[in-house]
N, C-alpha and C positions, 0 to 999 in steps of 0.2 A: 609591454606584451599582448599581443592580439586576444581582444574579446571573440567570443563565440558565440552561437545560438544556442537556444535552451531548451530542453525538454523539462517541465515543472512536473513531479512525478505526485504531488499532492494538494489538491483543491477541492474546497468543501463548499459544494454549490447547497443552497438551501430552497426548499419548497415555499412559496410564497401564494399572496392573493393573485397575484400577477399569474403567476407559475404554480398554480395548486397541483398536489398527486391526486386528489379526489376523482377528476376525469378521468385516470387512468385506472381505478381500481375495478376489477371484474364484477360486473351485475352482482353474480352469484353470492360476493363475500360483502356484499355493502351493509346490509342487516346486520351481520357480523360485528363489523368492525363498527357501527353505529352502538352497538351494543358495549363495545369495550373490550372484544375478544382478541382484538389485534396488540392490545398493551404488552409491556414486557417488563421487568425486574429491573429498577436503576440500581446503580452502584450505589448510589447515598454521598456522592463526592462530587463538589461544584467549585467553578474558578469563583471566590467572592468578587473577582474583578471582573467577572464576565470572559466567555473564552474567545471573542471576539474583538479584535479592535476597535478602537473608536473611529478610529478615521479609514474603515474599510467595511463593504459586505461584499457577499457574494449572493446575489437573488439573483440580477439581469444579468443574463449571460453577454449581450452587444455591450452591456456597459464594464464587465469585468473583463470582455475583449481589449477594450480601451485601456482601463485603469490598471490592469494586470500583465496583458500577455502584451502590448503594443510598449507598454512602458519599459516593460523590463527585455524585449526582442525575445521574447518566449514563443518558440515555433508551434509545440504543441504543449496542451494543459491537461493531464490526466485526472479525471473527478473522483472523489472519494464521497458518493453518495450516502446519507443515513441510512439505505437501505442496509449497509454492510451488516446492522445489528438485528437484522431480520429473524434470526434463529433462535434469538430470545424469547419471540413470541409464543405463548406456552400453547395456544390453540392451532394445530398444523397447518388447517386450510386456512386459514388467517394468516399465517405466517407464508405460504404458499401466494396467495393472493397479493401481499405485500412487495413481497419480493417481484414479481412481474411487473407490478403496477410501478414500484421506482425503475425498474428498465424500461419500460415505457415510455415515463415522464422523462429519464435523462433522453432519450432518442428523439423525440417529438420537442424540446425545449432546447435544452442545451446544444445536444449535436448537429441538431438541424438549423442552429441559429448561426453556428461559427465551426467550419471545417476543422479549425485547430483543436478543439473540445476532444476527448478521447474518453470514453465510457468503462465503467466497472460492472460487471455482471453480477446480480446481488441474486444470491440464492438460499432455501430454506434449509439448511444440514439435517434437521430433524424428519426429513424426507427425501431421502436420496434417489428416490426414481422419480419424484417432481424436480428435485434438483437438476437431476441432468437433462429431463425435459427442457428447462429454462435454460441452460446452458445451450444447449442444440438451438432453442427458438432465438432467444438474445444475440446469442455469442456469434452469428452470422454476419450480424452487422458490422460492416467495415471501420466502423469507428469503436467498436466493444473491444478491448484488446485484452481484457486479464477477468478474472472472477476473485471478487472482493468479500472477505470475510473478515468480522472483529474477533479482536483477541480473547473475549468471554467466551468459553464453550464447555458442553457439559463431557466432552472428551477430548484429547489432546488428539492435535490432528495428523500424528502417526496410526490415530487407531483405524483398523483393518474396514471399518462401516463404511468409511471415506474414501474406499481404494475404488468404486464404480465409478465415484465421483471424478476423482483423480485421472482415471481412465479415460473419462469424456471429454476432459479439460486437455488433456496429451493429444488425444486424436483430431481437436481444433486449434493446436496451438495456442492456447492462452494460459498465461502464468497465474498461479494462486497467490493474489497478495493479503496478506497480512497486517490488516490495520488495528490499531487500538479502538477498543469498543464496548464500552461499560465492564470494564474489571472487578471483579467483585460482586456482580450482579446476583450470580448464582450460590457465590461461596465466597471466601474471605480473597482478597485481592492479593495474600503473601499466602505461603505454606504455614506460618504460624500465627497467624492472627491477622486482624482487621486495622488497617492505618486508622488515624483519628482527624487528620486533615487532608484537604486536599493538595497541599504541597508535599506530602510524605506517600500519598495514592500514585501520585503523577510521577514521581522520580523512581517508585517501584515498578513501572511500567514494564520495563524491559524484562524482568524476572518473567513474565505472562511470554515474551517471543523465545526468553532463552528454553522455557518449558516444552514450547511447542516444538522449537527447531529440533531439541534433542530427540525429542517422541519420532518425528518424520525423519531423521538421520537413522537413529537407530532400528527403527521398526521397518526398515529397507524401503521407503516412498520412493526413493530416487534410484535404486536399484530395478526394483518393480517397472517404474515409470520414468526411463532414462532421457524421456524429452520431458519432463515436467520441471519447471521452473519457480520458484518460490522467490516473492519479494518481501523484505521485510521492512515496513514504511511506516516511519515516525515510532521508532524504538531506540535510536542510538546505533553507535556501530562499534563501542570500545570493549563493550561486556563479549562479544563475539570473541575476541582475542584468546580470552582466559577459557571460553565455553570449549573452543577446537583445541587447544593444549590440553583441557583435562580429557575430551574426548579420546583425542588420539594415545595419553598416557593409557587411560584404562583400556582403550581397543587392544592394546598388547598383550594384557592378563586374561580381559573378559571377552575375548571373540567367540568363544565356543558358545555366549548366550544368544550371539547373533550370528548364527553360520551363515545367512544370507547376504551379510557384507562381502564383499570383494576387495574393497578399498578402505583404506583410513578415513575414516570422519570426516577431516578437514579436504580431502578429494572430494569427497560430495558437494562440499558446501560451497569450495571454489566453482566447482561448476555449473551448480544448478541454483545457487542463493545470491541474491542482488538484497540490497541493502539502498535506504535513501538519506540523504544527508539531516535532513530535520527530523529531529534536534539535533546538529552534532555537539559533541562534547566540545568545552571550550576550555582546556586547560590554561593556567597562569602564563606558558612560554606557549603561544599558538603554534610554534612550528614541531613541537611533540607531536600534532596531529599528523605528520609525514611521516612517522613511526608509524603510526597506527595503520596509515593509509600501505604504506609498506607492508604491513603484517597481513592485512587483510586483501591483499592485493586490489587496491583500488581501481586500479586499470581496466579492471574486468568486473570488479562485484558492484561498485558504489555510484549510485544516479544522484541525481540533484532533487531537492523537493524544497517548498516554500512553505508548505502548511497553511497558505492562503484560505481565509482572512484571518486565523486563528490568533492569539495574542504573544507566541511562541514564533512567529512569522520571520522567515529567514532571506534577508533580502541578497538578491547574487552576488552583488559587488563586496558584501562583506562578511560571505560564508566562509570563503576556503582561506588558509595562511596566504600572504603574500608570497611567501618562498615555494608556492605551488608550481611546480614544471609546467610549461604552457601546454604540453600535450597530454598530460594528467589532468589540466584543466580541461580539456576538449571532451577528454574520455569522460569525465564527470558530468559534466552540463549536457552533453549531447550522446556521444556516441555510445554507449552502453547501454542507455535506455533505446537510443532508436534501433539497436542490434538485437536486444529484448524484443520489441515491439513491432517490429518489422517496417519501421520508418524508413524514410529515404536516407542516404548517406550524405555527407557532408564531402563537399572538394579536398582532395588530399591537403591541399594548401589553403589558408582563408587570406583575405585582404587585412592588413593589419589598420587599426583606428586610434584616434585620440581619444573618442567619444568614450561617455561612460556607459553606452547602451551597446550591447552585442552589434555586429554587423551583420546584413541581410545577404545570404549567400543564395537566394533562389531555390530554397527549398521549399516544394509544391504543398499546400495543405489538403 
């Protein structure tokens, strides 16, 4: 089976002494941040073994370009910056300043170092007017390809207070990427109580994705903004099967409560929602994943991600079941993300190779 180029939708850069965030903080906000007003509540859960692999780091863009992009034949890597959680900052002006800083930091360090890196616009959802200004300011950069938010929030993402933000994103063709971020820092991480371990907390993360997605579908986000796209990154995929079934079943009897919906919920999901592979569920029989892929229309909805350099990193050659058809593998590894983010298309036919690394096909960065 031919190997294919890859778009990695989940890379986690870190600010360091060599590439610090501080120079990008607006002068007007530096005293507030010095006083600690840029702080945010933590979820209270941490991996006892550390979140980063012992044999990898994501601090130097040039080194990551060699150790990760070159190593696996990754043509584009999408950054998931720490600034995705600025909406948890309690002081609104400090949150706005941090969002701006994280965007300028990405642009001037990672994106400037290697054209293969693509950035995510960080915004402070607590100030919609400023969030829109930041989307319009940072989102015009050609390597900024989406708007990034964390899973923890004060309101579900179908809430109408977010609609002006979604309108600006739609105008600029920028998808919204929902990534796990401090679930449980504002309230319980589950609807019925707080987990007691990181293991328990981490396993329950899909609950966040399910709640936000149901909210966005039923509140009519995709009906009101037909160009809107949502990326569910690092939340698993199998949960979406029963969620769609339940939504469609309830829609038959309860559609009068959401008169703005013109189609079945699953139709909006297939047209507007994309998922990433990491962390892909691992059934005892790997081929059972192919059934999940079929249910979710993976040839349209699923994109590849490694979660580099975190502990549950997925190596490209070991992610998909061996029985995955070549065309589906190509769609997951490259085509779906390329279509979503407006990246160069691959040739209709790729050369075959016996190498473990994907072949180069002349995609320009």
